[in-house]
N, C-alpha and C positions, 0 to 999 in steps of 0.2 A: 319343264322349266317354268317357274313362276313369272307372272307378268308384273309390271311396275306397280300396279295398284296393290297387289297382294304383298309384294316386298315392302312397300311403303307402310302398309298396315302392320306388318311384323315390327318394323323399326319404331313406328309410333307406339306400339304396345310395349316395347322395351323401354322407350324414353318416358312413358307414363307409368312405369312400374306395374303394368298389367301382367297377369299370368300368361306365360307361354309354356307349352309342354316341354318336359325335360328332353335332353338329347341322350340317347341310349347308345353305349359303346359295348363292344364285345372285346374282352381281353383274351388274347391267345398266346400261350407260351410257345416260343419258337426255338428255345435252346437255353443254354447257361453260359455265363462268362467264365473267365479264368478263376475267379474266386467262388464259383459255385452259385452265383446269384442268377435268378431267372431273367432271361431276356424275353420281353413281351412285345407283341404288336397289337394295336388297337384298331378296330374297324367300327364304323358308324352303322348301327342297326336302324336307328330312327333319328331323323333330324338333319339329314344332309342338306335339304333345301333351305332350312332355316339358317344353318351355319354358313352355307355358301352366300345366301342373301346378305347376312350381316357382315361377312368379310368383304364382299363386294362394295357394300355401302361405306364401310370404314376405309376402303381403298379408293373412294371417290369415283367408282365406276358408274354410279347412277345417283341421281338426286331424288329426294322425296317427292312424291306426287301430290299436287294440290296444296291446300292450306297448311298441311302438317310440316312444311319446310321450315317454318319459324321454330318449331320444337327442336330441330337439329342444332340450332345455334347455341343451345345450352349444353350440348353434349360434347365433352372433350375426350380425346383418345390419344394416348401416346403409344405408338407402335414400337415394340421392342426391336432393338437392332440385332 
């Protein structure tokens, strides 16, 4: 599990439009529905820590470390219901 400084660095990178590595998914066909369309499941191959950290931040589970906290005030997020 990442520490607060590492998580904060990731969020600061997102807020400053810096490059972060892509999240890689594996698409796995698990069957077909009544209309013959594929039913698929997705697994995360790379990026689980990044996604977890970002979602925890968006859910207010932790605050940015140090002086980067000001940057979060310009970030608006509407969580879908």
